[in-house]
C-alpha positions, -999 to +999 in steps of 0.1 A: -497+095+227-503+126+248-525+154+236-506+186+226-501+211+253-527+239+253-521+275+264-553+291+277-552+329+278-577+354+286-577+390+275-601+416+289-623+437+267-602+468+269-571+448+257-591+435+227-601+471+220-565+482+221-554+453+199-578+463+171-577+501+176-614+502+187-633+517+216-661+501+236-686+524+219-673+515+184-677+478+192-712+485+207-722+502+174-716+471+153-750+461+138-746+424+143-731+403+171-693+403+176-678+368+174-652+359+199-634+329+183-617+311+198-636+320+229-619+294+252-622+300+289-621+338+286-648+360+301-648+384+271-685+377+263-696+383+299-676+415+302-687+428+268-724+421+275-724+442+306-724+475+286-748+460+261-724+448+234-739+420+213-713+392+214-711+354+211-682+330+216-673+298+198-643+276+201-636+247+178-614+231+204-645+221+223-657+200+193-636+171+204-628+143+204-608+147+236-591+125+261-599+146+290-596+130+325-627+119+342-634+145+369-668+132+379-656+118+412 
């Protein structure tokens, strides 16, 4: 049985702000870290940390088990 198809998307920080009706300064004012979940392959954490926004990413898809191909060669 093949694993289900997965769509990997990446949204920039400004698009996240637009989706939730926020500004970069409003997100930066959050007292605790912002959670990007599912973080996936997106660079939101890196982009958000540049202006000093406290953010962490988690993605349950990486918990496995997976039948990923061996790419070590």
